[in-house]
N, CA and C atoms as an extended XYZ file, in Angstrom:
372
Properties=species:S:1:pos:R:3:atomname:S:1:resname:S:1:resid:I:1 pbc="F F F"
N       -93.383      163.784      -92.163 N   MET     1
C       -94.901      164.605      -91.539 CA  MET     1
C       -94.937      164.396      -89.923 C   MET     1
N       -95.330      165.552      -89.065 N   SER     2
C       -95.466      165.113      -87.650 CA  SER     2
C       -96.661      164.816      -87.415 C   SER     2
N       -97.074      164.912      -86.208 N   ALA     3
C       -98.111      164.155      -85.382 CA  ALA     3
C       -99.159      165.511      -84.852 C   ALA     3
N      -100.240      166.113      -84.976 N   PRO     4
C      -100.106      166.956      -84.489 CA  PRO     4
C      -100.102      166.730      -82.430 C   PRO     4
N      -100.244      167.833      -81.894 N   TYR     5
C       -99.335      168.007      -80.683 CA  TYR     5
C      -100.524      167.250      -80.096 C   TYR     5
N      -100.681      166.553      -78.643 N   ARG     6
C      -101.919      166.018      -77.961 CA  ARG     6
C      -100.881      166.006      -76.452 C   ARG     6
N      -101.471      167.069      -75.563 N   GLN     7
C      -100.958      167.010      -74.231 CA  GLN     7
C      -101.786      165.828      -73.259 C   GLN     7
N      -101.242      164.979      -72.632 N   ASP     8
C      -101.330      163.772      -71.753 CA  ASP     8
C      -102.058      164.614      -70.996 C   ASP     8
N      -103.473      164.147      -70.599 N   MET     9
C      -104.306      164.607      -69.562 CA  MET     9
C      -104.629      163.467      -68.539 C   MET     9
N      -105.183      163.870      -67.397 N   PRO    10
C      -105.927      162.817      -66.534 CA  PRO    10
C      -107.320      162.176      -66.964 C   PRO    10
N      -107.901      161.327      -66.764 N   PRO    11
C      -108.890      161.169      -66.767 CA  PRO    11
C      -110.150      161.087      -66.604 C   PRO    11
N      -110.948      161.438      -67.286 N   PRO    12
C      -112.204      161.905      -66.965 CA  PRO    12
C      -112.937      161.762      -65.502 C   PRO    12
N      -113.139      162.650      -64.724 N   GLY    13
C      -113.255      162.086      -63.382 CA  GLY    13
C      -112.094      162.329      -62.438 C   GLY    13
N      -110.793      162.392      -62.550 N   GLY    14
C      -109.376      162.314      -62.360 CA  GLY    14
C      -109.160      161.096      -61.268 C   GLY    14
N      -107.902      161.109      -61.120 N   PHE    15
C      -106.905      159.720      -60.538 CA  PHE    15
C      -107.927      159.884      -59.179 C   PHE    15
N      -107.648      158.515      -59.101 N   GLU    16
C      -108.301      158.055      -58.037 CA  GLU    16
C      -107.294      158.889      -56.525 C   GLU    16
N      -107.517      158.529      -55.586 N   ALA    17
C      -106.699      159.097      -54.244 CA  ALA    17
C      -105.513      158.700      -53.874 C   ALA    17
N      -104.892      158.866      -53.491 N   ILE    18
C      -103.599      157.853      -53.265 CA  ILE    18
C      -103.756      157.454      -52.052 C   ILE    18
N      -103.525      156.733      -51.574 N   LYS    19
C      -103.311      155.909      -50.060 CA  LYS    19
C      -102.179      156.226      -49.305 C   LYS    19
N      -102.025      157.313      -48.891 N   TYR    20
C      -100.505      157.229      -47.959 CA  TYR    20
C      -100.720      157.058      -45.899 C   TYR    20
N      -101.953      157.142      -46.157 N   LYS    21
C      -102.412      156.577      -44.084 CA  LYS    21
C      -102.270      155.489      -44.059 C   LYS    21
N      -101.067      154.848      -43.151 N   ARG    22
C      -100.954      153.727      -42.146 CA  ARG    22
C      -101.949      152.888      -41.405 C   ARG    22
N      -101.940      151.937      -42.131 N   ASN    23
C      -103.347      151.321      -42.068 CA  ASN    23
C      -102.645      149.642      -40.890 C   ASN    23
N      -102.186      150.185      -39.599 N   LEU    24
C      -101.938      149.515      -38.445 CA  LEU    24
C      -102.440      148.385      -38.353 C   LEU    24
N      -102.303      147.558      -38.202 N   PRO    25
C      -103.484      146.866      -36.635 CA  PRO    25
C      -102.958      146.543      -35.057 C   PRO    25
N      -104.028      146.741      -34.497 N   PHE    26
C      -103.496      146.826      -32.700 CA  PHE    26
C      -103.102      145.606      -32.696 C   PHE    26
N      -101.437      145.452      -32.194 N   ARG    27
C      -100.235      144.595      -31.997 CA  ARG    27
C       -99.941      144.308      -30.569 C   ARG    27
N      -101.287      144.215      -29.793 N   GLY    28
C      -100.911      143.936      -28.316 CA  GLY    28
C      -101.500      144.899      -27.411 C   GLY    28
N      -101.413      144.629      -25.710 N   PRO    29
C      -101.520      145.078      -24.770 CA  PRO    29
C      -100.893      146.807      -24.711 C   PRO    29
N      -101.134      147.688      -24.450 N   SER    30
C      -100.800      148.941      -23.825 CA  SER    30
C       -99.581      148.597      -22.748 C   SER    30
N       -98.967      150.022      -22.968 N   GLY    31
C       -97.279      149.484      -22.233 CA  GLY    31
C       -97.673      149.606      -20.799 C   GLY    31
N       -98.996      150.327      -20.211 N   LEU    32
C       -99.133      150.014      -19.083 CA  LEU    32
C       -99.751      148.815      -18.942 C   LEU    32
N      -100.894      147.983      -19.501 N   ALA    33
C      -101.292      147.000      -19.365 CA  ALA    33
C       -99.479      145.889      -19.007 C   ALA    33
N       -98.616      145.789      -19.956 N   ILE    34
C       -97.831      145.104      -19.451 CA  ILE    34
C       -97.382      145.481      -18.363 C   ILE    34
N       -96.815      146.721      -17.837 N   LEU    35
C       -95.953      147.366      -16.768 CA  LEU    35
C       -97.361      146.801      -15.737 C   LEU    35
N       -98.137      146.829      -15.996 N   GLY    36
C       -98.796      146.258      -14.699 CA  GLY    36
C       -99.335      144.659      -14.819 C   GLY    36
N       -99.341      143.557      -15.551 N   GLY    37
C       -98.802      142.078      -15.160 CA  GLY    37
C       -97.854      141.737      -14.691 C   GLY    37
N       -96.568      143.074      -15.159 N   VAL    38
C       -94.867      142.529      -14.856 CA  VAL    38
C       -94.863      142.724      -13.464 C   VAL    38
N       -96.033      143.830      -13.076 N   THR    39
C       -95.910      144.220      -11.557 CA  THR    39
C       -96.358      142.937      -10.463 C   THR    39
N       -97.896      142.270      -11.047 N   ALA    40
C       -98.253      141.439      -10.551 CA  ALA    40
C       -97.638      140.668      -10.698 C   ALA    40
N       -96.454      140.091      -11.449 N   VAL    41
C       -95.932      138.635      -10.938 CA  VAL    41
C       -94.938      138.941      -10.653 C   VAL    41
N       -94.209      139.878      -10.265 N   CYS    42
C       -93.354      140.114       -9.711 CA  CYS    42
C       -93.896      139.818       -7.978 C   CYS    42
N       -94.847      140.586       -7.754 N   ALA    43
C       -95.112      140.560       -6.645 CA  ALA    43
C       -95.878      139.051       -5.705 C   ALA    43
N       -96.553      138.459       -6.765 N   TYR    44
C       -96.387      137.391       -6.123 CA  TYR    44
C       -95.880      136.467       -6.229 C   TYR    44
N       -94.642      136.355       -6.850 N   GLY    45
C       -93.042      135.543       -7.213 CA  GLY    45
C       -92.214      135.833       -5.354 C   GLY    45
N       -92.452      137.470       -5.462 N   PHE    46
C       -91.632      137.507       -3.727 CA  PHE    46
C       -92.733      136.749       -2.683 C   PHE    46
N       -93.660      137.314       -3.183 N   TYR    47
C       -95.149      137.129       -1.551 CA  TYR    47
C       -94.343      134.770       -2.172 C   TYR    47
N       -94.727      133.990       -2.617 N   ARG    48
C       -93.870      132.747       -2.734 CA  ARG    48
C       -92.707      132.257       -2.393 C   ARG    48
N       -91.947      133.689       -2.382 N   VAL    49
C       -90.036      133.627       -1.933 CA  VAL    49
C       -90.867      133.352       -0.607 C   VAL    49
N       -91.180      134.767       -0.034 N   GLY    50
C       -91.677      134.609        1.863 CA  GLY    50
C       -91.671      133.560        2.179 C   GLY    50
N       -92.773      133.355        1.498 N   LYS    51
C       -93.266      132.033        2.340 CA  LYS    51
C       -92.326      130.622        2.421 C   LYS    51
N       -91.863      130.329        0.808 N   GLY    52
C       -90.765      129.272        1.329 CA  GLY    52
C       -89.352      129.603        2.351 C   GLY    52
N       -89.205      131.351        2.220 N   ASN    53
C       -88.125      131.455        3.523 CA  ASN    53
C       -88.668      131.144        4.672 C   ASN    53
N       -90.173      131.287        5.337 N   LEU    54
C       -90.892      130.588        6.380 CA  LEU    54
C       -90.687      129.491        6.319 C   LEU    54
N       -91.492      128.511        5.331 N   GLU    55
C       -91.201      127.437        5.682 CA  GLU    55
C       -89.732      126.559        5.524 C   GLU    55
N       -88.598      127.141        4.635 N   LYS    56
C       -87.298      126.413        4.861 CA  LYS    56
C       -86.976      126.690        6.381 C   LYS    56
N       -87.329      128.183        6.807 N   ARG    57
C       -86.957      128.312        8.780 CA  ARG    57
C       -87.483      127.162        9.311 C   ARG    57
N       -88.641      127.130        9.401 N   GLU    58
C       -89.115      126.105       10.069 CA  GLU    58
C       -88.817      125.097       10.414 C   GLU    58
N       -88.288      124.618        8.775 N   LEU    59
C       -87.820      122.625        8.632 CA  LEU    59
C       -86.309      122.969        9.503 C   LEU    59
N       -85.539      123.847        8.993 N   GLN    60
C       -84.433      124.198       10.026 CA  GLN    60
C       -84.310      123.886       11.238 C   GLN    60
N       -85.733      124.832       12.218 N   ARG    61
C       -85.830      124.079       13.669 CA  ARG    61
C       -85.890      123.212       13.605 C   ARG    61
N       -87.028      122.780       13.208 N   GLU    62
C       -87.422      120.963       13.355 CA  GLU    62
C       -86.542      120.317       13.409 C   GLU    62
N       -85.102      120.774       12.128 N   LYS    63
C       -84.607      119.797       12.811 CA  LYS    63
C       -83.484      119.878       13.340 C   LYS    63
N       -83.100      121.051       14.079 N   VAL    64
C       -82.576      121.537       15.167 CA  VAL    64
C       -82.476      120.416       16.699 C   VAL    64
N       -83.731      121.308       17.068 N   TRP    65
C       -84.256      120.340       17.517 CA  TRP    65
C       -85.055      119.051       17.806 C   TRP    65
N       -84.939      118.285       16.654 N   SER    66
C       -84.516      116.732       16.166 CA  SER    66
C       -83.311      116.523       17.393 C   SER    66
N       -82.181      116.962       16.432 N   ARG    67
C       -81.164      116.414       16.389 CA  ARG    67
C       -80.594      116.311       18.450 C   ARG    67
N       -80.986      117.610       18.821 N   ILE    68
C       -80.841      117.604       19.625 CA  ILE    68
C       -81.351      117.209       20.783 C   ILE    68
N       -82.656      116.791       20.773 N   HIS    69
C       -83.218      115.397       21.070 CA  HIS    69
C       -82.798      113.837       21.398 C   HIS    69
N       -82.339      113.989       20.238 N   LEU    70
C       -81.517      113.031       19.575 CA  LEU    70
C       -80.348      112.572       20.239 C   LEU    70
N       -79.465      113.376       20.446 N   VAL    71
C       -78.335      113.878       21.517 CA  VAL    71
C       -78.342      112.630       22.730 C   VAL    71
N       -78.756      112.720       23.080 N   PRO    72
C       -78.687      111.405       24.621 CA  PRO    72
C       -79.277      110.488       24.333 C   PRO    72
N       -79.773      109.968       23.483 N   LEU    73
C       -79.637      108.534       22.690 CA  LEU    73
C       -78.527      108.056       22.271 C   LEU    73
N       -78.090      108.971       21.204 N   LEU    74
C       -76.826      108.682       20.050 CA  LEU    74
C       -75.619      108.448       21.728 C   LEU    74
N       -75.172      109.362       22.314 N   LEU    75
C       -74.490      109.513       23.868 CA  LEU    75
C       -74.713      108.013       24.350 C   LEU    75
N       -75.896      107.709       24.309 N   ALA    76
C       -75.989      106.308       25.236 CA  ALA    76
C       -75.724      104.809       24.238 C   ALA    76
N       -76.147      105.055       23.327 N   GLU    77
C       -75.402      104.234       21.875 CA  GLU    77
C       -74.115      104.169       21.803 C   GLU    77
N       -73.303      105.113       21.784 N   GLY    78
C       -71.648      105.410       21.605 CA  GLY    78
C       -71.268      104.742       22.706 C   GLY    78
N       -72.268      104.919       23.792 N   ASP    79
C       -71.338      105.105       25.503 CA  ASP    79
C       -71.422      103.371       25.604 C   ASP    79
N       -72.384      102.691       24.972 N   ARG    80
C       -72.587      101.361       24.960 CA  ARG    80
C       -71.859      100.020       23.755 C   ARG    80
N       -71.641      100.724       22.798 N   ASP    81
C       -70.888      100.048       21.873 CA  ASP    81
C       -69.360      100.450       22.522 C   ASP    81
N       -69.190      101.183       23.577 N   ALA    82
C       -67.271      101.502       23.690 CA  ALA    82
C       -67.606      100.366       24.502 C   ALA    82
N       -68.537      100.184       25.434 N   TYR    83
C       -68.204       99.229       26.417 CA  TYR    83
C       -68.433       97.669       26.006 C   TYR    83
N       -68.768       97.564       25.090 N   ARG    84
C       -68.826       96.229       24.241 CA  ARG    84
C       -67.816       96.076       23.923 C   ARG    84
N       -66.980       96.934       23.018 N   ARG    85
C       -66.028       96.868       22.426 CA  ARG    85
C       -65.054       96.539       23.728 C   ARG    85
N       -64.608       97.378       24.685 N   GLN    86
C       -63.990       97.391       25.800 CA  GLN    86
C       -63.583       95.917       26.519 C   GLN    86
N       -65.147       95.173       26.258 N   GLN    87
C       -64.861       93.889       27.151 CA  GLN    87
C       -64.240       92.768       25.864 C   GLN    87
N       -64.638       93.115       25.373 N   ALA    88
C       -64.601       92.176       23.887 CA  ALA    88
C       -62.716       92.883       23.782 C   ALA    88
N       -62.260       93.842       24.186 N   ALA    89
C       -60.433       93.647       24.158 CA  ALA    89
C       -60.518       92.976       25.454 C   ALA    89
N       -60.783       93.262       25.938 N   LEU    90
C       -60.327       92.298       27.457 CA  LEU    90
C       -60.102       91.648       27.672 C   LEU    90
N       -61.452       90.770       27.087 N   ALA    91
C       -61.153       89.020       26.693 CA  ALA    91
C       -60.725       88.801       25.707 C   ALA    91
N       -59.651       89.973       24.975 N   ARG    92
C       -58.872       88.851       23.958 CA  ARG    92
C       -57.785       89.096       24.816 C   ARG    92
N       -57.303       90.166       25.478 N   GLU    93
C       -56.634       90.140       26.197 CA  GLU    93
C       -55.911       88.881       27.737 C   GLU    93
N       -56.593       88.532       27.803 N   LYS    94
C       -57.127       87.492       28.753 CA  LYS    94
C       -56.556       86.237       28.129 C   LYS    94
N       -57.056       85.788       26.920 N   GLU    95
C       -56.933       84.810       25.930 CA  GLU    95
C       -55.753       85.010       25.747 C   GLU    95
N       -54.445       86.122       24.883 N   ILE    96
C       -53.568       86.155       24.610 CA  ILE    96
C       -52.331       85.853       25.755 C   ILE    96
N       -52.674       86.916       27.052 N   MET    97
C       -51.689       86.462       27.885 CA  MET    97
C       -52.285       85.821       29.019 C   MET    97
N       -52.657       84.802       28.994 N   LYS    98
C       -53.101       83.807       29.619 CA  LYS    98
C       -52.108       82.500       30.362 C   LYS    98
N       -51.052       82.659       29.557 N   ASP    99
C       -49.421       82.317       29.741 CA  ASP    99
C       -48.709       83.118       30.325 C   ASP    99
N       -48.454       84.228       30.236 N   VAL   100
C       -47.853       85.230       30.765 CA  VAL   100
C       -47.952       85.108       32.999 C   VAL   100
N       -47.054       84.869       33.603 N   PRO   101
C       -46.998       85.093       35.050 CA  PRO   101
C       -47.414       86.041       35.705 C   PRO   101
N       -48.300       86.476       36.321 N   GLY   102
C       -48.273       88.228       36.924 CA  GLY   102
C       -49.250       89.187       36.172 C   GLY   102
N       -49.010       88.852       34.660 N   TRP   103
C       -50.290       89.956       34.078 CA  TRP   103
C       -51.935       89.796       34.606 C   TRP   103
N       -52.175       90.893       34.453 N   GLU   104
C       -53.503       91.232       35.155 CA  GLU   104
C       -54.086       91.974       33.892 C   GLU   104
N       -55.395       91.310       33.575 N   ALA   105
C       -56.073       91.671       32.197 CA  ALA   105
C       -57.054       92.903       32.638 C   ALA   105
N       -56.368       93.843       32.061 N   GLY   106
C       -57.264       95.039       32.450 CA  GLY   106
C       -56.542       96.231       32.699 C   GLY   106
N       -55.247       96.166       33.715 N   LYS   107
C       -54.994       96.848       34.316 CA  LYS   107
C       -54.326       97.704       33.248 C   LYS   107
N       -53.880       99.141       33.867 N   SER   108
C       -53.265      100.025       33.117 CA  SER   108
C       -52.097       99.791       33.117 C   SER   108
N       -51.169      100.205       32.404 N   VAL   109
C       -49.498       99.740       32.445 CA  VAL   109
C       -49.171      101.007       33.168 C   VAL   109
N       -49.805      102.586       33.140 N   TYR   110
C       -49.419      103.726       33.780 CA  TYR   110
C       -49.285      103.198       35.674 C   TYR   110
N       -50.051      102.497       35.765 N   ASN   111
C       -50.090      102.387       37.409 CA  ASN   111
C       -51.263      103.784       38.181 C   ASN   111
N       -52.288      103.655       37.237 N   ASN   112
C       -52.785      104.867       37.566 CA  ASN   112
C       -54.677      103.885       37.370 C   ASN   112
N       -55.142      103.923       38.670 N   PRO   113
C       -56.298      103.250       39.163 CA  PRO   113
C       -57.525      104.392       38.144 C   PRO   113
N       -57.432      105.086       37.476 N   SER   114
C       -58.781      106.205       37.313 CA  SER   114
C       -59.262      105.528       36.065 C   SER   114
N       -60.413      106.047       36.094 N   TYR   115
C       -61.130      105.210       34.306 CA  TYR   115
C       -61.227      106.542       33.770 C   TYR   115
N       -60.539      106.817       32.035 N   ARG   116
C       -61.116      107.565       31.474 CA  ARG   116
C       -62.006      107.130       30.244 C   ARG   116
N       -63.029      107.524       30.294 N   PRO   117
C       -63.431      107.235       28.538 CA  PRO   117
C       -62.697      107.484       27.657 C   PRO   117
N       -63.225      107.077       26.009 N   ALA   118
C       -62.373      107.766       25.629 CA  ALA   118
C       -63.528      109.287       25.248 C   ALA   118
N       -62.485      109.729       24.655 N   GLU   119
C       -63.212      111.452       24.023 CA  GLU   119
C       -64.271      111.072       23.738 C   GLU   119
N       -65.315      112.335       23.505 N   THR   120
C       -66.096      112.297       22.388 CA  THR   120
C       -66.509      113.380       21.986 C   THR   120
N       -66.814      113.854       20.703 N   ILE   121
C       -67.366      115.086       20.677 CA  ILE   121
C       -68.502      114.851       20.281 C   ILE   121
N       -69.557      115.736       20.496 N   VAL   122
C       -71.192      115.822       20.075 CA  VAL   122
C       -71.319      116.712       19.150 C   VAL   122
N       -71.442      116.786       17.710 N   VAL   123
C       -71.632      117.279       16.671 CA  VAL   123
C       -73.107      117.543       16.683 C   VAL   123
N       -73.849      118.679       16.705 N   ILE   124
C       -75.420      119.204       16.636 CA  ILE   124
C       -75.457      119.872       15.251 C   ILE   124
């Protein structure tokens, strides 16, 4: 026994509409806003780098001038130290060679009367 033929039909009033459109939420700023922000940050960074370079240049100039002004003081201090060492060496030589007849403490062994201080190099 066979059942009578019955065709499958939509419900009365039809099927509900199929949602095929994309429903994406707003996802952040636009490309133009991002480009503007990056440009502003880069401009501020370059500004700060320029100010830092000016400050560094000024500090370098100040350091050079302070060294230039300190050179005479350092040279005088070195001369005083060399004189003190020379006098101490002369006193030691007199003490060591006191028993040697005809020995003159401090006299050059090269028989040269001219005085030449130790060579110095000034580094600025």
